[in-house]
N, C-alpha and C positions, 0 to 999 in steps of 0.2 A: 626515134631511138629504138634499136633492136630490142627484142624481148629479153634476150640474155643480159644485155646491159642494164635494162630496167630492173630485172630480178637481182642482179648483183648490187645495184645502187640501193634497192630496198633492204637487202640483207645488211649492207654496210650501215645504213641508217639505224636499223634495229640494234646492231652491235654498239654503235655510238651512243644510243639512248641508254642502253644497259650499263655501259661504262660510266656515263655521266651520273646515272642514278646511283650506282655503287659508290662513286666518289662522294656524292651528296650524303649518302647514308653514313659513310665513314666520318664525314665532318660532323654529322649530327650526333653520332655516337661519341665523338670527342667531347661534346658538351654534356648536357643532362640527358634525361629520358626522352627519346625521339626528338632531339634537338633543343628541348627546353632546358633551362638551367636547373640545377638541383633544387628541389623544394626545400624551403626553410621551415624547420620544424622545431618544436620544443620538446625536450625529453625529460621524463621523470623516472627516477630509479625506483623500482618496486621494493617496498620494505614492509615487513609485517608490523602491524600496529593494532591498537585496541580502539574500536569505534563504537559510539553509541548507535543502537539499532532502534528503529521505529517500525511498528507493524501497523498497517492500515487496512481496515475492513469496511464493508458497506453494512450499515445498521439501520434500524427503524425504531423510532421512538414509540413508547406506549406509556400510558399513565401508570404511576406506581400503584394506583388502585383504580380498577375499571369496574364499575357497578352497572348492572342492567336493572333498570327500574321497570318492574312489572306490576300489573294490577293484582291485588290480593283478594278482591271480591269481584263478582260479576255484576255488570251494570253498564249504563249508558254514560259516556264521558260528557259532562256538562260544560266544562270550562278548562282551558289551559292557562296557568297562572305565571308562566315564565317566558322569557324571550329565548328563542332557540339559539344555541351556540353561546349563550352568555354564562357567566360565572354565577354559581349559586352557593348558598351556605347550607350546612347540615341542618335539617329540620325545616327548611323553607318549603311551603306548599307548591306543588307543581301541577297537579290535576285535581279536579273535583268530579267525582262519580255520583250519579243519582243515588241519593241516600234515603228516599222516602220509604222504600220497602224495609230497609234495615231499621229505620226509626220505628216503624210499626211492629217489627219483631221485638225490639227492645221494650216497647210499651206492653206487648202481650206477655213478655217474660216478667216484667214488673208486676203485672196482675197475678201471674202464677205465684210470685213470691208473696204477695198479699194473701192469696188464698191459703198457701202453705202456712203462713204465720197464724191465720185464723184457726186453722185445723190444729195447729200446735197449741194454741191458747185453749181450745176446747179440750184437748187431750190432757193438758196440764190441770185444768179445773176438775175433770173427771177423776184423775189420779188423786188430787187433793181431797176429794169427797170420799173416796173409797178407802184410802189408807187408814183413817181412824176406825172405820168399821171393821177392817181386817184385823186391827190390833185387838179389838174387843170380841173378836170371833163372831161378829154379827153377820159377816158374809164369808163366803168361801175364799180360800187363798188364791184359787185360780182367777177369780174375778179381779182381785187386787193385782195379780201379776199381769193380766191382760191390759189393765189400765196403764200400768207402768210401761209396757211394750208399746202401746199406742202413743204414749207421750214421746218416747224415743223415736218412733217412726215419723211422727210429725216434725220433730226437730231436724231429722235427716232430710225430710222433704223440703224444709225451708232452705237448708244449705244447698240442695240440688237446684232449687229455683234461683237462688242467688248466683250460683255458678253459671247457670244459663244466661242470666242477665249480663254477667261479665263477658261471656263469649260473644253475645250479640252486640255488646257495646264495643268490643274490639273490632268486629266486622263493620260496625257503623263508623268507627274511626278510620278504617281502611278506605272509606269512600273519599277521604282527603289524602291524596298521595303526596308524600313529602320526600325531600332529598335525604338519602341516608348518609351522604358524605358531602364535604365541600369540594367543588371542582368545576370543570367545564362541561356543559351539557352538549349533547348532539342534537340533531333535529328530532322533532316529535314524530314518532312512528304512527300515531293515531290522532285524528283530528276530532273536534267537538262533534257529538252526535254518533260516534262510532261505538260499537259494542265491545266492551272489554271483558274477556273471560278470566276467571280467577286463576292465578299462577301460570297463565299461558301467554297472555298478550303482553308484548314488549312495548312499553310506552316511550322510553328514551334511554340514553346511556350517559353516565357521568364519569368523567376521568379526572383523577387527582393529578395535577401536573407539577406540583412542587413538594418533593423532588420528582423528577421525571426519569424514566428508565429508557435505556437504549439497548436493544437486543441485536446481537450480531452472531455470526457463525464462523467457525474455523474448520477448514476442510481436514479430513483425516490424513491426507497426504502431507499437508503442511505441518500438522501436529507431529507426525512421525519424523519428518525432516528436522524439526526443532528438537525433538527428543534425542535424535542421533547426534546433533551438534552439541547438545548439553553433555551427553555421555563422552564425547571426544574432547571436552574442555575447550571447545571453540565458541561456545555461547554461554552466557550467564544470564539467567532470568531472575527477576525480583521474587523474593519469597512471598508466599501466600497471595500470589497474583497482585502484588502491590504496585501495579502500573500507574503511571500518571495518564489519565484519560483526557484527550483533547477532542473536541467535536468540531468538525469542519462542515459548514453548511453548503448547500447546493451551489451558491454563488461564489464559493471559494473563501469566504470570510470565516474567521475562527470565533467560536464562542469564548468570551473572556473568562468564563469559569471552568475550572478543572473538575474532573469527576474521579470515580474509583470503581473498581470491579467489585460487585456485591454478590455475584453468582457465577459459577463455572460448572457446567454439567459434566458428570463423569461418564455419561453414556453417549453413544453415537445414535443420532437420529436415523432409523433404518430407511426413511424415505429419502433424505437428502445426503446421508453419509457425512454429516458434519457434527461438530461439538457446538453446543449453544452456550454463549456467554452473555452476561448482562452487566451494563454499567449504570451507575446512579449519578445524576448530575442535578445540582441545585438549579431551580428555575423560578425564582421569585417574580421576575418580570414577564413570564409567559412567552419568552422568545422561542421556545420549542413547543410545538403542538403535537398531540398524539397522532401517530401514523406518518410522521414526516421522515423522509429518507435523508440520512446524513452519512458522513464518513467518520469512522472511529479511529483515532490515532493513539496507539499505545506506546509510551516511552518508559524507559527504565532498564531495558535489556542492553547488553554489551556484547559485541563481537570481539573475541580475544585472539591476538596473534594471527590476524588475517591480512591478506593483501587486497587493497582496494585501489581502483583507478577511476579517474573522472569518467562520467557517463559518455562524454563526447569521444573518448578514446576507444570505445567498444563499437565495432562495426558488425554488420550482419551480412553473411555470405551464403552461398548455396549450401554449404556444409555446416552452417551454424555461425555462432559468434566468434570473433577473433579480434586481436589487437595487433598493431604494428610495433615491432621492436627494432632498434638500430643494431645492425650487425655489420660485418665486413665481408666484402667479396674477395676474390683471390688477388686483386691488385691493392687491397688495403683500403678501398673506398668505403665510406659510410653508405649503407643501403638499407632500405626498409624491408623487413622480413615479416610476413604475416605469421601470427602465432595463434592457433585455435585455443580457445579458453572455454571453461564452464563457469557461468556466472551464478551468483546467489542473490542475496537481498541487496536493496539499495540502502546506503547509509548516508547520513548528512554530516559532512566534515568540511571545514574551511569554507563555509557558506556555499557549498556546491554539492550536487548529488554525486556520490561515489558508488561504484558497482563493486561488490565483493566478488573476488575471483576465487572460485572453489578449487580449480585446478587449471594448469596451463602456464602459469608464471611461477618463478622462484625469486627469492630475494636477490636484488641487484640487477635484475633485467631492466634495460633502458627502454621504457615504453614511450612511444610518441603520444603526447597528450594535446598538442596544438599543431595545426597545419595538416591534419589527417586527410582533409578533402583533396589536397594536392598530391598525395602520395599514391604511387602505384607499386605493386609487389615487385621487389627486386630493383626498383629505381633508386638512383643516387639521391641522397638527401644531404642537407647542410644543417647541422645542429647549431642553432643560434642562441639558445638559452638553456644551458645544462650545467649542473654542478659537477664538481670533480668526481663525485661518486658515480654520476651517470656516465661521464666520459670513460672512466675506468671500466664500468659495466659494459659499455659499448665495445671496448677492445676485447673483453672476455667473451662476449656473445658472437663475435665475428667469425667468419670462416677461416681467416688467417690470424692466429693469435699473435704473431710477431709484428704484424703490420699495423701499428697504432696510428692515430691521427698525425702525430709528429715523429714517428719512428724513422730511422735512417734508411730502413729497407723499403719504405713506402714510395709511391710514385712522386710525392712532393719532395721527400728527402733525397731521392736520386736526382731530381731536377736541380737541387741546390748546387752541386759542383759545377754543372754546365752553366748555370747562371752566374756563378761567382767568377768565371773566367773573364768576364768583361766588366768594365766600369759603368755600363749604361744603367739608367734608372730603372729600366724594365727588369734587369736582373735582380735588383733589390725588391721589386714587387713580387717576383717569383719566389724569392727567399722568404718573404713574409707570408706568401701563400702556403709555403711548406709547413708553417706552424699552425695553420688552420685546418679545417676538415679536409679529408682526402679528396672529396668530390670537388671542392672549390679549388684545391691546388692543382688537380688535373686539368681544369679548365684554364687556369692562368699560366700553365707551363708553355703553351704554344707561343704567345707573343714574347715571353721572356727568352726562350731558346733562340728565336730568330734574331734578337738584338744582342746576343751574348758576345759576338766576335768583335774586338776593338779594331780601330783603323790600323792598317799596316800589318795585321796578323794574317796567318794563312787563311785560305778559303774555308768556308763553312764545312767542307767535307773533310777537314783535318781530323786526325784521330783524336778522340776525346780522352780525358784522363782515364787512368785505369779504374775499372769498376763503374764507369759512367756511361757505358755504351747503351745499356738499357734505358738510362735516363734520357739520353739524346734522342733515342728512337721514340720514346714516349713524348718528347717535346716537339717532334716534327709534325706539322699539320697533316691530318688525314691518316696518321700512323697509329692512332690510339687503338688499343685492343678492345674488342667488343666486350660487353658485359657477359659474365658467365651464365651459361644456360640454366644452371641449377637455381640461380637467383631470379631470373626473369620468368621462369616457368612455375615458380612456387604459387600455390593457390591456398586460400584459407580453408 
């Protein structure tokens, strides 16, 4: 075959392929997005409501009383009298420190008391002997006064010696270390035979766990955001921090007992930039241990007059979060239109997680809440479960306000006269499709239009009724108009 003929044949083949591809694309566009049928979605009309709000923070438990048990006297630890990590009662002995030197000091102090008492007795006898002589002027007044002073000094010496005995007896008692409060002990910091220094050596720690405290922090940014919401009457907080506190454990289970807030700091921690808050929870069974990490859930606040959508309806895109709303293209078909939104807190409503929409939606917007995974921006959709309010909102949100789902100017309404010209069953199906969503009606118009001509009637090229030319063109296979570029190129 000559080269010229081969080149011409190749060129003809390429043109044929392009023509076939174009026809195939037109047929695909006559259906759903890229040849797929319209995605079935569920729509929910956005409406301002009042929702209960819960706040969740990470907290750490600590004893309502944490006491460091330290040695009060210096000595060698002779014995530990408690089981590490066990519960102890107030006054229960914990450690024994070598007491022999303190016993000797107490004995020496008692001897000093006895000596002082003997000296006082001698001074008293001397005063008693000299006082009558001074009255008879047998001795000088100075001698009598000296005797009285010596008796007073002896009495003071006795009191000083007795005070020394009391001090040394207290130190002797400190050799037996007892629990100052009831609670749970930690491990022993010193073992038997170790030297304990007075007021320095930490022996163990006791934590009172009933009630137990849970400390958590609120960031400065979040506190400012909550204050702005309260000022705008969008959020109502309980008075005097009267939240209902629920504790969630690390395995996801909930503590059956509720708590309350017993402290809220008014200052910002300069190290962390957070406000510290503390909750108190009854813990009679010891389910919570000091140092345990938990989640603190605060209930009692309410979001007022806000729009919330199910969590599954919010998508994440390159430019942030967005939702799909049902709108209309220029042909009146239901299409999915991405709408950027700014989200706020999570709320719990209707046994599901809802996301508060700060901005991006208004009341009445038809939001796609089910079937989102099958939706593409600008693609045709079929609303399968939507209330009358959602259908009306879809018509208002569309690009063409006059082309509703059952409007006479829509593609399904225009297909109705063409289908009604023949008695075939397919025409009835087309008419029924006109009452449904525009995307479904457009797909059903093709078979109905081909069967509309009855037997003996003029050919299918006959002039249609007045005003139905556009409908017949839309009903012809492969003649469906492509989706508008503004809908298909929209990005979240």
